[in-house]
PDB file as gemmi writes it, atoms N, CA and C in Angstrom:
CRYST1    1.000    1.000    1.000  90.00  90.00  90.00 P 1                      
ATOM      1  N   MET A   1       0.779  -1.181  -0.146  1.00  0.00           N  
ATOM      2  CA  MET A   1       0.061  -0.107   0.043  1.00  0.00           C  
ATOM      3  C   MET A   1       0.854   1.299   0.063  1.00  0.00           C  
ATOM      4  N   ALA A   2       0.537   2.003  -1.026  1.00  0.00           N  
ATOM      5  CA  ALA A   2       1.527   3.372  -0.898  1.00  0.00           C  
ATOM      6  C   ALA A   2       0.665   4.542  -0.708  1.00  0.00           C  
ATOM      7  N   LEU A   3       1.210   5.510  -0.077  1.00  0.00           N  
ATOM      8  CA  LEU A   3       0.417   6.721   0.190  1.00  0.00           C  
ATOM      9  C   LEU A   3       0.280   7.594  -1.094  1.00  0.00           C  
ATOM     10  N   ASN A   4      -0.820   8.199  -1.328  1.00  0.00           N  
ATOM     11  CA  ASN A   4      -1.120   9.157  -2.359  1.00  0.00           C  
ATOM     12  C   ASN A   4      -0.165  10.460  -1.922  1.00  0.00           C  
ATOM     13  N   LYS A   5       0.742  10.855  -2.900  1.00  0.00           N  
ATOM     14  CA  LYS A   5       1.536  11.949  -2.535  1.00  0.00           C  
ATOM     15  C   LYS A   5       0.793  13.225  -2.363  1.00  0.00           C  
ATOM     16  N   LYS A   6      -0.353  13.359  -2.809  1.00  0.00           N  
ATOM     17  CA  LYS A   6      -1.093  14.778  -2.457  1.00  0.00           C  
ATOM     18  C   LYS A   6      -1.628  14.569  -1.084  1.00  0.00           C  
ATOM     19  N   GLY A   7      -1.309  15.778  -0.387  1.00  0.00           N  
ATOM     20  CA  GLY A   7      -1.693  15.837   0.963  1.00  0.00           C  
ATOM     21  C   GLY A   7      -0.692  15.375   1.946  1.00  0.00           C  
ATOM     22  N   THR A   8       0.477  14.821   1.599  1.00  0.00           N  
ATOM     23  CA  THR A   8       1.393  14.277   2.427  1.00  0.00           C  
ATOM     24  C   THR A   8       2.395  15.280   2.951  1.00  0.00           C  
ATOM     25  N   ARG A   9       2.864  15.290   4.150  1.00  0.00           N  
ATOM     26  CA  ARG A   9       3.968  16.080   4.598  1.00  0.00           C  
ATOM     27  C   ARG A   9       5.283  15.300   4.671  1.00  0.00           C  
ATOM     28  N   ARG A  10       6.442  16.087   4.330  1.00  0.00           N  
ATOM     29  CA  ARG A  10       7.554  15.282   4.516  1.00  0.00           C  
ATOM     30  C   ARG A  10       8.309  15.498   5.804  1.00  0.00           C  
ATOM     31  N   ILE A  11       9.024  14.634   6.253  1.00  0.00           N  
ATOM     32  CA  ILE A  11       9.813  14.718   7.618  1.00  0.00           C  
ATOM     33  C   ILE A  11      11.122  13.914   7.428  1.00  0.00           C  
ATOM     34  N   THR A  12      12.173  14.426   7.861  1.00  0.00           N  
ATOM     35  CA  THR A  12      13.486  13.642   7.904  1.00  0.00           C  
ATOM     36  C   THR A  12      13.710  13.200   9.314  1.00  0.00           C  
ATOM     37  N   VAL A  13      13.968  11.901   9.422  1.00  0.00           N  
ATOM     38  CA  VAL A  13      14.279  11.366  10.802  1.00  0.00           C  
ATOM     39  C   VAL A  13      15.460  10.521  10.607  1.00  0.00           C  
ATOM     40  N   ASP A  14      16.571  10.931  11.463  1.00  0.00           N  
ATOM     41  CA  ASP A  14      17.735  10.124  11.379  1.00  0.00           C  
ATOM     42  C   ASP A  14      18.433  10.051  10.053  1.00  0.00           C  
ATOM     43  N   GLY A  15      18.232  11.026   9.198  1.00  0.00           N  
ATOM     44  CA  GLY A  15      18.865  11.054   7.938  1.00  0.00           C  
ATOM     45  C   GLY A  15      17.908  10.324   6.820  1.00  0.00           C  
ATOM     46  N   ILE A  16      16.909   9.751   7.200  1.00  0.00           N  
ATOM     47  CA  ILE A  16      16.041   9.158   6.192  1.00  0.00           C  
ATOM     48  C   ILE A  16      14.823  10.028   6.036  1.00  0.00           C  
ATOM     49  N   GLU A  17      14.331  10.175   4.852  1.00  0.00           N  
ATOM     50  CA  GLU A  17      13.188  10.983   4.409  1.00  0.00           C  
ATOM     51  C   GLU A  17      11.882  10.138   4.337  1.00  0.00           C  
ATOM     52  N   TYR A  18      10.787  10.743   5.044  1.00  0.00           N  
ATOM     53  CA  TYR A  18       9.474  10.009   5.139  1.00  0.00           C  
ATOM     54  C   TYR A  18       8.458  10.851   4.650  1.00  0.00           C  
ATOM     55  N   ARG A  19       7.286  10.325   4.179  1.00  0.00           N  
ATOM     56  CA  ARG A  19       6.137  11.137   4.077  1.00  0.00           C  
ATOM     57  C   ARG A  19       5.047  10.558   5.006  1.00  0.00           C  
ATOM     58  N   TRP A  20       4.193  11.513   5.526  1.00  0.00           N  
ATOM     59  CA  TRP A  20       3.211  11.055   6.349  1.00  0.00           C  
ATOM     60  C   TRP A  20       1.908  11.951   6.070  1.00  0.00           C  
ATOM     61  N   ARG A  21       0.752  11.202   6.424  1.00  0.00           N  
ATOM     62  CA  ARG A  21      -0.442  11.820   6.098  1.00  0.00           C  
ATOM     63  C   ARG A  21      -1.618  11.483   7.134  1.00  0.00           C  
ATOM     64  N   ILE A  22      -2.401  12.515   7.518  1.00  0.00           N  
ATOM     65  CA  ILE A  22      -3.573  12.260   8.333  1.00  0.00           C  
ATOM     66  C   ILE A  22      -4.835  12.422   7.428  1.00  0.00           C  
ATOM     67  N   ARG A  23      -5.591  11.340   7.608  1.00  0.00           N  
ATOM     68  CA  ARG A  23      -6.910  11.346   6.760  1.00  0.00           C  
ATOM     69  C   ARG A  23      -7.613  12.727   7.007  1.00  0.00           C  
ATOM     70  N   ARG A  24      -8.015  13.294   5.939  1.00  0.00           N  
ATOM     71  CA  ARG A  24      -8.686  14.590   6.172  1.00  0.00           C  
ATOM     72  C   ARG A  24     -10.048  14.430   6.754  1.00  0.00           C  
ATOM     73  N   LYS A  25     -10.877  13.611   6.395  1.00  0.00           N  
ATOM     74  CA  LYS A  25     -12.088  13.447   7.070  1.00  0.00           C  
ATOM     75  C   LYS A  25     -12.102  12.156   8.018  1.00  0.00           C  
ATOM     76  N   PRO A  26     -12.603  12.290   9.109  1.00  0.00           N  
ATOM     77  CA  PRO A  26     -12.638  11.276  10.160  1.00  0.00           C  
ATOM     78  C   PRO A  26     -13.391   9.997   9.711  1.00  0.00           C  
ATOM     79  N   SER A  27     -13.006   8.845  10.031  1.00  0.00           N  
ATOM     80  CA  SER A  27     -13.829   7.581   9.718  1.00  0.00           C  
ATOM     81  C   SER A  27     -14.985   7.776  10.776  1.00  0.00           C  
ATOM     82  N   TYR A  28     -16.059   6.905  10.599  1.00  0.00           N  
ATOM     83  CA  TYR A  28     -17.164   7.108  11.349  1.00  0.00           C  
ATOM     84  C   TYR A  28     -16.954   6.920  12.763  1.00  0.00           C  
ATOM     85  N   MET A  29     -15.978   5.943  13.094  1.00  0.00           N  
ATOM     86  CA  MET A  29     -15.727   5.799  14.693  1.00  0.00           C  
ATOM     87  C   MET A  29     -14.834   6.850  15.178  1.00  0.00           C  
ATOM     88  N   GLN A  30     -14.018   7.405  14.304  1.00  0.00           N  
ATOM     89  CA  GLN A  30     -13.219   8.579  14.846  1.00  0.00           C  
ATOM     90  C   GLN A  30     -14.190   9.783  14.967  1.00  0.00           C  
ATOM     91  N   GLY A  31     -15.044  10.054  13.984  1.00  0.00           N  
ATOM     92  CA  GLY A  31     -15.922  11.087  14.149  1.00  0.00           C  
ATOM     93  C   GLY A  31     -16.776  11.053  15.409  1.00  0.00           C  
ATOM     94  N   LEU A  32     -17.070  10.097  16.010  1.00  0.00           N  
ATOM     95  CA  LEU A  32     -17.919   9.917  17.174  1.00  0.00           C  
ATOM     96  C   LEU A  32     -16.914   9.749  18.365  1.00  0.00           C  
ATOM     97  N   CYS A  33     -15.643   9.772  18.095  1.00  0.00           N  
ATOM     98  CA  CYS A  33     -14.570   9.728  19.106  1.00  0.00           C  
ATOM     99  C   CYS A  33     -14.535   8.397  19.911  1.00  0.00           C  
ATOM    100  N   TRP A  34     -15.084   7.382  19.154  1.00  0.00           N  
ATOM    101  CA  TRP A  34     -15.033   5.981  19.757  1.00  0.00           C  
ATOM    102  C   TRP A  34     -13.500   5.391  19.653  1.00  0.00           C  
ATOM    103  N   THR A  35     -12.780   5.807  18.446  1.00  0.00           N  
ATOM    104  CA  THR A  35     -11.499   5.352  18.305  1.00  0.00           C  
ATOM    105  C   THR A  35     -10.632   6.689  18.056  1.00  0.00           C  
ATOM    106  N   PRO A  36      -9.332   6.519  18.351  1.00  0.00           N  
ATOM    107  CA  PRO A  36      -8.504   7.720  18.109  1.00  0.00           C  
ATOM    108  C   PRO A  36      -8.023   7.876  16.718  1.00  0.00           C  
ATOM    109  N   LEU A  37      -7.314   8.957  16.454  1.00  0.00           N  
ATOM    110  CA  LEU A  37      -6.798   9.406  15.286  1.00  0.00           C  
ATOM    111  C   LEU A  37      -5.716   8.417  14.793  1.00  0.00           C  
ATOM    112  N   THR A  38      -5.698   8.079  13.733  1.00  0.00           N  
ATOM    113  CA  THR A  38      -4.672   7.322  12.941  1.00  0.00           C  
ATOM    114  C   THR A  38      -3.926   8.185  11.853  1.00  0.00           C  
ATOM    115  N   TYR A  39      -2.745   7.829  11.678  1.00  0.00           N  
ATOM    116  CA  TYR A  39      -1.969   8.466  10.561  1.00  0.00           C  
ATOM    117  C   TYR A  39      -1.032   7.319   9.981  1.00  0.00           C  
ATOM    118  N   ALA A  40      -0.628   7.685   8.692  1.00  0.00           N  
ATOM    119  CA  ALA A  40       0.197   6.775   7.928  1.00  0.00           C  
ATOM    120  C   ALA A  40       1.601   7.381   7.635  1.00  0.00           C  
ATOM    121  N   VAL A  41       2.549   6.600   7.702  1.00  0.00           N  
ATOM    122  CA  VAL A  41       4.027   7.015   7.236  1.00  0.00           C  
ATOM    123  C   VAL A  41       4.579   5.966   6.356  1.00  0.00           C  
ATOM    124  N   GLU A  42       5.328   6.642   5.369  1.00  0.00           N  
ATOM    125  CA  GLU A  42       6.185   5.654   4.525  1.00  0.00           C  
ATOM    126  C   GLU A  42       7.424   6.417   4.091  1.00  0.00           C  
ATOM    127  N   ALA A  43       8.317   5.497   3.613  1.00  0.00           N  
ATOM    128  CA  ALA A  43       9.664   6.021   3.152  1.00  0.00           C  
ATOM    129  C   ALA A  43       9.418   6.794   1.956  1.00  0.00           C  
ATOM    130  N   ALA A  44      10.009   8.060   1.758  1.00  0.00           N  
ATOM    131  CA  ALA A  44       9.822   8.821   0.612  1.00  0.00           C  
ATOM    132  C   ALA A  44      10.695   8.430  -0.594  1.00  0.00           C  
ATOM    133  N   SER A  45      11.717   7.828  -0.306  1.00  0.00           N  
ATOM    134  CA  SER A  45      12.582   7.422  -1.371  1.00  0.00           C  
ATOM    135  C   SER A  45      12.456   5.928  -1.914  1.00  0.00           C  
ATOM    136  N   GLY A  46      12.807   5.788  -2.965  1.00  0.00           N  
ATOM    137  CA  GLY A  46      12.746   4.399  -3.564  1.00  0.00           C  
ATOM    138  C   GLY A  46      11.572   4.295  -4.596  1.00  0.00           C  
ATOM    139  N   SER A  47      11.867   3.515  -5.610  1.00  0.00           N  
ATOM    140  CA  SER A  47      10.982   3.338  -6.720  1.00  0.00           C  
ATOM    141  C   SER A  47       9.832   2.406  -6.388  1.00  0.00           C  
ATOM    142  N   GLN A  48      10.085   1.283  -5.529  1.00  0.00           N  
ATOM    143  CA  GLN A  48       9.024   0.513  -5.184  1.00  0.00           C  
ATOM    144  C   GLN A  48       8.445   0.895  -3.591  1.00  0.00           C  
ATOM    145  N   PRO A  49       7.162   0.792  -3.569  1.00  0.00           N  
ATOM    146  CA  PRO A  49       6.477   1.001  -2.272  1.00  0.00           C  
ATOM    147  C   PRO A  49       7.044   0.065  -1.237  1.00  0.00           C  
ATOM    148  N   GLY A  50       7.318   0.455  -0.017  1.00  0.00           N  
ATOM    149  CA  GLY A  50       7.676  -0.383   0.962  1.00  0.00           C  
ATOM    150  C   GLY A  50       6.465  -0.638   2.017  1.00  0.00           C  
ATOM    151  N   THR A  51       6.873  -0.962   3.285  1.00  0.00           N  
ATOM    152  CA  THR A  51       5.845  -1.181   4.115  1.00  0.00           C  
ATOM    153  C   THR A  51       5.382   0.177   4.838  1.00  0.00           C  
ATOM    154  N   THR A  52       3.998   0.279   4.938  1.00  0.00           N  
ATOM    155  CA  THR A  52       3.510   1.497   5.434  1.00  0.00           C  
ATOM    156  C   THR A  52       3.442   1.361   6.980  1.00  0.00           C  
ATOM    157  N   LEU A  53       3.634   2.325   7.635  1.00  0.00           N  
ATOM    158  CA  LEU A  53       3.518   2.395   9.143  1.00  0.00           C  
ATOM    159  C   LEU A  53       2.191   3.005   9.471  1.00  0.00           C  
ATOM    160  N   ILE A  54       1.224   2.267  10.262  1.00  0.00           N  
ATOM    161  CA  ILE A  54       0.039   2.961  10.648  1.00  0.00           C  
ATOM    162  C   ILE A  54       0.163   3.193  12.136  1.00  0.00           C  
ATOM    163  N   VAL A  55       0.021   4.447  12.480  1.00  0.00           N  
ATOM    164  CA  VAL A  55       0.072   4.976  13.801  1.00  0.00           C  
ATOM    165  C   VAL A  55      -1.206   5.313  14.367  1.00  0.00           C  
ATOM    166  N   THR A  56      -1.677   4.588  15.506  1.00  0.00           N  
ATOM    167  CA  THR A  56      -2.698   4.843  16.258  1.00  0.00           C  
ATOM    168  C   THR A  56      -2.393   5.886  17.406  1.00  0.00           C  
ATOM    169  N   SER A  57      -2.777   7.148  17.381  1.00  0.00           N  
ATOM    170  CA  SER A  57      -2.408   8.075  18.366  1.00  0.00           C  
ATOM    171  C   SER A  57      -3.307   7.947  19.529  1.00  0.00           C  
ATOM    172  N   GLY A  58      -3.128   8.659  20.561  1.00  0.00           N  
ATOM    173  CA  GLY A  58      -3.970   8.734  21.746  1.00  0.00           C  
ATOM    174  C   GLY A  58      -4.888   9.953  21.725  1.00  0.00           C  
ATOM    175  N   GLN A  59      -5.086  10.587  20.497  1.00  0.00           N  
ATOM    176  CA  GLN A  59      -5.820  11.766  20.418  1.00  0.00           C  
ATOM    177  C   GLN A  59      -7.167  11.673  19.619  1.00  0.00           C  
ATOM    178  N   ALA A  60      -8.033  12.544  19.732  1.00  0.00           N  
ATOM    179  CA  ALA A  60      -9.286  12.495  18.939  1.00  0.00           C  
ATOM    180  C   ALA A  60      -8.924  13.127  17.546  1.00  0.00           C  
ATOM    181  N   HIS A  61      -9.623  12.745  16.546  1.00  0.00           N  
ATOM    182  CA  HIS A  61      -9.456  13.481  15.187  1.00  0.00           C  
ATOM    183  C   HIS A  61      -9.871  14.908  15.306  1.00  0.00           C  
ATOM    184  N   PRO A  62      -9.189  15.785  14.723  1.00  0.00           N  
ATOM    185  CA  PRO A  62      -9.561  17.194  14.834  1.00  0.00           C  
ATOM    186  C   PRO A  62     -10.932  17.570  14.189  1.00  0.00           C  
ATOM    187  N   SER A  63     -11.301  17.038  13.388  1.00  0.00           N  
ATOM    188  CA  SER A  63     -12.630  17.011  12.733  1.00  0.00           C  
ATOM    189  C   SER A  63     -13.767  16.051  13.199  1.00  0.00           C  
ATOM    190  N   ASN A  64     -13.634  15.900  14.616  1.00  0.00           N  
ATOM    191  CA  ASN A  64     -14.748  14.908  15.157  1.00  0.00           C  
ATOM    192  C   ASN A  64     -15.988  15.723  15.254  1.00  0.00           C  
ATOM    193  N   TRP A  65     -17.065  14.965  15.331  1.00  0.00           N  
ATOM    194  CA  TRP A  65     -18.384  15.463  15.341  1.00  0.00           C  
ATOM    195  C   TRP A  65     -19.098  15.712  16.687  1.00  0.00           C  
ATOM    196  N   VAL A  66     -18.229  15.363  17.714  1.00  0.00           N  
ATOM    197  CA  VAL A  66     -18.952  15.508  18.951  1.00  0.00           C  
ATOM    198  C   VAL A  66     -18.346  16.711  19.737  1.00  0.00           C  
ATOM    199  N   GLY A  67     -17.352  17.337  19.141  1.00  0.00           N  
ATOM    200  CA  GLY A  67     -16.875  18.526  19.722  1.00  0.00           C  
ATOM    201  C   GLY A  67     -15.799  18.404  20.697  1.00  0.00           C  
ATOM    202  N   ALA A  68     -15.147  17.055  20.714  1.00  0.00           N  
ATOM    203  CA  ALA A  68     -14.133  16.748  21.737  1.00  0.00           C  
ATOM    204  C   ALA A  68     -12.868  17.469  21.374  1.00  0.00           C  
ATOM    205  N   GLU A  69     -12.115  17.936  22.477  1.00  0.00           N  
ATOM    206  CA  GLU A  69     -10.918  18.636  22.146  1.00  0.00           C  
ATOM    207  C   GLU A  69      -9.930  17.775  21.505  1.00  0.00           C  
ATOM    208  N   ALA A  70      -9.209  18.328  20.427  1.00  0.00           N  
ATOM    209  CA  ALA A  70      -8.236  17.620  19.568  1.00  0.00           C  
ATOM    210  C   ALA A  70      -7.019  18.377  19.714  1.00  0.00           C  
ATOM    211  N   VAL A  71      -5.760  17.634  20.040  1.00  0.00           N  
ATOM    212  CA  VAL A  71      -4.540  18.204  20.074  1.00  0.00           C  
ATOM    213  C   VAL A  71      -3.940  17.951  18.517  1.00  0.00           C  
ATOM    214  N   PRO A  72      -3.331  18.888  17.851  1.00  0.00           N  
ATOM    215  CA  PRO A  72      -2.660  18.570  16.597  1.00  0.00           C  
ATOM    216  C   PRO A  72      -1.604  17.624  16.738  1.00  0.00           C  
ATOM    217  N   ILE A  73      -1.396  16.786  15.747  1.00  0.00           N  
ATOM    218  CA  ILE A  73      -0.241  15.790  15.663  1.00  0.00           C  
ATOM    219  C   ILE A  73       0.904  16.789  14.831  1.00  0.00           C  
ATOM    220  N   ARG A  74       1.921  16.854  15.830  1.00  0.00           N  
ATOM    221  CA  ARG A  74       3.069  17.619  15.354  1.00  0.00           C  
ATOM    222  C   ARG A  74       4.190  16.648  14.846  1.00  0.00           C  
ATOM    223  N   PRO A  75       5.066  17.374  13.994  1.00  0.00           N  
ATOM    224  CA  PRO A  75       6.180  16.551  13.477  1.00  0.00           C  
ATOM    225  C   PRO A  75       7.083  15.797  14.592  1.00  0.00           C  
ATOM    226  N   ALA A  76       7.204  16.484  15.659  1.00  0.00           N  
ATOM    227  CA  ALA A  76       7.929  15.797  16.755  1.00  0.00           C  
ATOM    228  C   ALA A  76       7.228  14.355  17.225  1.00  0.00           C  
ATOM    229  N   HIS A  77       5.948  14.428  17.166  1.00  0.00           N  
ATOM    230  CA  HIS A  77       5.186  13.159  17.450  1.00  0.00           C  
ATOM    231  C   HIS A  77       5.464  12.079  16.307  1.00  0.00           C  
ATOM    232  N   VAL A  78       5.285  12.590  15.128  1.00  0.00           N  
ATOM    233  CA  VAL A  78       5.592  11.650  14.086  1.00  0.00           C  
ATOM    234  C   VAL A  78       6.925  11.123  14.134  1.00  0.00           C  
ATOM    235  N   ALA A  79       7.934  11.949  14.396  1.00  0.00           N  
ATOM    236  CA  ALA A  79       9.243  11.483  14.472  1.00  0.00           C  
ATOM    237  C   ALA A  79       9.583  10.412  15.624  1.00  0.00           C  
ATOM    238  N   ALA A  80       8.915  10.770  16.726  1.00  0.00           N  
ATOM    239  CA  ALA A  80       8.993   9.832  17.790  1.00  0.00           C  
ATOM    240  C   ALA A  80       8.391   8.398  17.555  1.00  0.00           C  
ATOM    241  N   SER A  81       7.181   8.414  16.712  1.00  0.00           N  
ATOM    242  CA  SER A  81       6.577   7.430  16.377  1.00  0.00           C  
ATOM    243  C   SER A  81       7.454   6.502  15.252  1.00  0.00           C  
ATOM    244  N   ILE A  82       8.157   7.155  14.383  1.00  0.00           N  
ATOM    245  CA  ILE A  82       8.916   6.567  13.542  1.00  0.00           C  
ATOM    246  C   ILE A  82      10.025   5.838  14.184  1.00  0.00           C  
ATOM    247  N   ARG A  83      10.805   6.576  15.220  1.00  0.00           N  
ATOM    248  CA  ARG A  83      11.906   5.923  16.006  1.00  0.00           C  
ATOM    249  C   ARG A  83      11.251   4.670  16.724  1.00  0.00           C  
ATOM    250  N   GLU A  84      10.153   4.831  17.372  1.00  0.00           N  
ATOM    251  CA  GLU A  84       9.745   3.661  18.164  1.00  0.00           C  
ATOM    252  C   GLU A  84       9.430   2.498  17.189  1.00  0.00           C  
ATOM    253  N   ALA A  85       8.786   2.824  16.095  1.00  0.00           N  
ATOM    254  CA  ALA A  85       8.370   1.599  15.032  1.00  0.00           C  
ATOM    255  C   ALA A  85       9.723   1.047  14.557  1.00  0.00           C  
ATOM    256  N   ARG A  86      10.834   1.725  14.356  1.00  0.00           N  
ATOM    257  CA  ARG A  86      11.986   1.297  13.714  1.00  0.00           C  
ATOM    258  C   ARG A  86      12.640   0.414  15.013  1.00  0.00           C  
ATOM    259  N   ALA A  87      12.570   0.783  16.230  1.00  0.00           N  
ATOM    260  CA  ALA A  87      13.093  -0.030  17.283  1.00  0.00           C  
ATOM    261  C   ALA A  87      12.340  -1.315  17.383  1.00  0.00           C  
ATOM    262  N   ARG A  88      11.122  -1.316  16.956  1.00  0.00           N  
ATOM    263  CA  ARG A  88      10.291  -2.527  17.138  1.00  0.00           C  
ATOM    264  C   ARG A  88      10.260  -3.361  15.791  1.00  0.00           C  
ATOM    265  N   GLY A  89      10.981  -3.002  14.960  1.00  0.00           N  
ATOM    266  CA  GLY A  89      11.252  -3.927  13.745  1.00  0.00           C  
ATOM    267  C   GLY A  89      10.706  -3.492  12.398  1.00  0.00           C  
ATOM    268  N   TRP A  90      10.008  -2.135  12.358  1.00  0.00           N  
ATOM    269  CA  TRP A  90       9.594  -1.650  11.114  1.00  0.00           C  
ATOM    270  C   TRP A  90      10.582  -1.420  10.102  1.00  0.00           C  
ATOM    271  N   GLU A  91      10.472  -2.058   9.047  1.00  0.00           N  
ATOM    272  CA  GLU A  91      11.493  -1.770   7.917  1.00  0.00           C  
ATOM    273  C   GLU A  91      10.829  -1.265   6.800  1.00  0.00           C  
ATOM    274  N   PRO A  92      10.841   0.205   6.657  1.00  0.00           N  
ATOM    275  CA  PRO A  92      10.077   0.866   5.552  1.00  0.00           C  
ATOM    276  C   PRO A  92      10.370   0.591   4.125  1.00  0.00           C  
ATOM    277  N   THR A  93      11.520   0.078   3.808  1.00  0.00           N  
ATOM    278  CA  THR A  93      11.962  -0.077   2.548  1.00  0.00           C  
ATOM    279  C   THR A  93      11.560  -1.488   1.899  1.00  0.00           C  
ATOM    280  N   LYS A  94      11.206  -2.499   2.847  1.00  0.00           N  
ATOM    281  CA  LYS A  94      10.717  -3.772   2.544  1.00  0.00           C  
ATOM    282  C   LYS A  94       9.318  -3.860   2.280  1.00  0.00           C  
ATOM    283  N   ALA A  95       8.868  -4.609   1.200  1.00  0.00           N  
ATOM    284  CA  ALA A  95       7.440  -4.818   0.914  1.00  0.00           C  
ATOM    285  C   ALA A  95       6.864  -5.699   2.035  1.00  0.00           C  
ATOM    286  N   GLY A  96       5.736  -5.535   2.312  1.00  0.00           N  
ATOM    287  CA  GLY A  96       4.849  -6.388   3.260  1.00  0.00           C  
ATOM    288  C   GLY A  96       3.726  -5.711   3.749  1.00  0.00           C  
ATOM    289  N   SER A  97       3.071  -6.302   4.716  1.00  0.00           N  
ATOM    290  CA  SER A  97       1.770  -5.813   5.188  1.00  0.00           C  
ATOM    291  C   SER A  97       2.138  -4.463   6.137  1.00  0.00           C  
ATOM    292  N   PRO A  98       1.171  -3.676   6.146  1.00  0.00           N  
ATOM    293  CA  PRO A  98       1.239  -2.442   7.047  1.00  0.00           C  
ATOM    294  C   PRO A  98       1.770  -2.831   8.423  1.00  0.00           C  
ATOM    295  N   PHE A  99       2.654  -1.967   9.043  1.00  0.00           N  
ATOM    296  CA  PHE A  99       3.096  -2.160  10.337  1.00  0.00           C  
ATOM    297  C   PHE A  99       2.259  -1.365  11.326  1.00  0.00           C  
ATOM    298  N   GLN A 100       1.678  -1.972  12.312  1.00  0.00           N  
ATOM    299  CA  GLN A 100       0.779  -1.149  13.222  1.00  0.00           C  
ATOM    300  C   GLN A 100       1.608  -0.748  14.522  1.00  0.00           C  
ATOM    301  N   LEU A 101       1.359   0.484  14.788  1.00  0.00           N  
ATOM    302  CA  LEU A 101       2.009   1.011  16.123  1.00  0.00           C  
ATOM    303  C   LEU A 101       0.917   1.657  16.833  1.00  0.00           C  
ATOM    304  N   ASP A 102       0.656   1.178  18.040  1.00  0.00           N  
ATOM    305  CA  ASP A 102      -0.507   1.498  18.862  1.00  0.00           C  
ATOM    306  C   ASP A 102       0.045   2.522  19.985  1.00  0.00           C  
ATOM    307  N   ARG A 103      -0.137   3.880  19.967  1.00  0.00           N  
ATOM    308  CA  ARG A 103       0.234   4.751  20.896  1.00  0.00           C  
ATOM    309  C   ARG A 103      -0.844   5.400  21.537  1.00  0.00           C  
ATOM    310  N   SER A 104      -1.992   4.519  21.645  1.00  0.00           N  
ATOM    311  CA  SER A 104      -3.229   5.252  22.189  1.00  0.00           C  
ATOM    312  C   SER A 104      -3.487   4.867  23.760  1.00  0.00           C  
ATOM    313  N   ALA A 105      -2.495   4.482  24.456  1.00  0.00           N  
ATOM    314  CA  ALA A 105      -2.647   4.238  25.780  1.00  0.00           C  
ATOM    315  C   ALA A 105      -3.243   5.697  26.472  1.00  0.00           C  
ATOM    316  N   GLY A 106      -4.239   5.581  27.163  1.00  0.00           N  
ATOM    317  CA  GLY A 106      -4.755   6.719  27.948  1.00  0.00           C  
ATOM    318  C   GLY A 106      -5.929   7.286  27.024  1.00  0.00           C  
ATOM    319  N   PHE A 107      -6.185   6.883  25.800  1.00  0.00           N  
ATOM    320  CA  PHE A 107      -7.426   7.413  25.048  1.00  0.00           C  
ATOM    321  C   PHE A 107      -8.704   6.902  25.662  1.00  0.00           C  
ATOM    322  N   ILE A 108      -9.560   7.871  25.969  1.00  0.00           N  
ATOM    323  CA  ILE A 108     -10.854   7.526  26.532  1.00  0.00           C  
ATOM    324  C   ILE A 108     -11.983   7.786  25.544  1.00  0.00           C  
ATOM    325  N   ALA A 109     -12.681   6.968  25.117  1.00  0.00           N  
ATOM    326  CA  ALA A 109     -13.715   7.015  24.131  1.00  0.00           C  
ATOM    327  C   ALA A 109     -14.769   7.944  24.630  1.00  0.00           C  
ATOM    328  N   GLN A 110     -15.315   8.759  23.879  1.00  0.00           N  
ATOM    329  CA  GLN A 110     -16.484   9.674  24.237  1.00  0.00           C  
ATOM    330  C   GLN A 110     -17.727   8.808  24.333  1.00  0.00           C  
ATOM    331  N   PRO A 111     -18.755   9.189  25.056  1.00  0.00           N  
ATOM    332  CA  PRO A 111     -19.973   8.419  25.312  1.00  0.00           C  
ATOM    333  C   PRO A 111     -20.795   8.493  24.145  1.00  0.00           C  
TER     334      PRO A 111                                                      
END                                                                             
């Protein structure tokens, strides 16, 4: 699975360039704040798409429908997620299934 280049942001972590993207519209579950915001990261270089990193944050989607407070995802958060995923075995240049990283500890679903 490769990210569409439109709407992605670039970030360099430890000398490697990545692209990351947050879905513009929340999923139904994110819109109701039943599940936290997720975003995708992939290596920006290389002709073949590698493994995509899917990060589940501990925050509500900014466009949620219930008015829950949402803290923006900052590049520092993305960089920390990339470093944690690399430490856990994510290899962004190798093909394979998406690598899931759950950082949602402390997320409380809205009623």
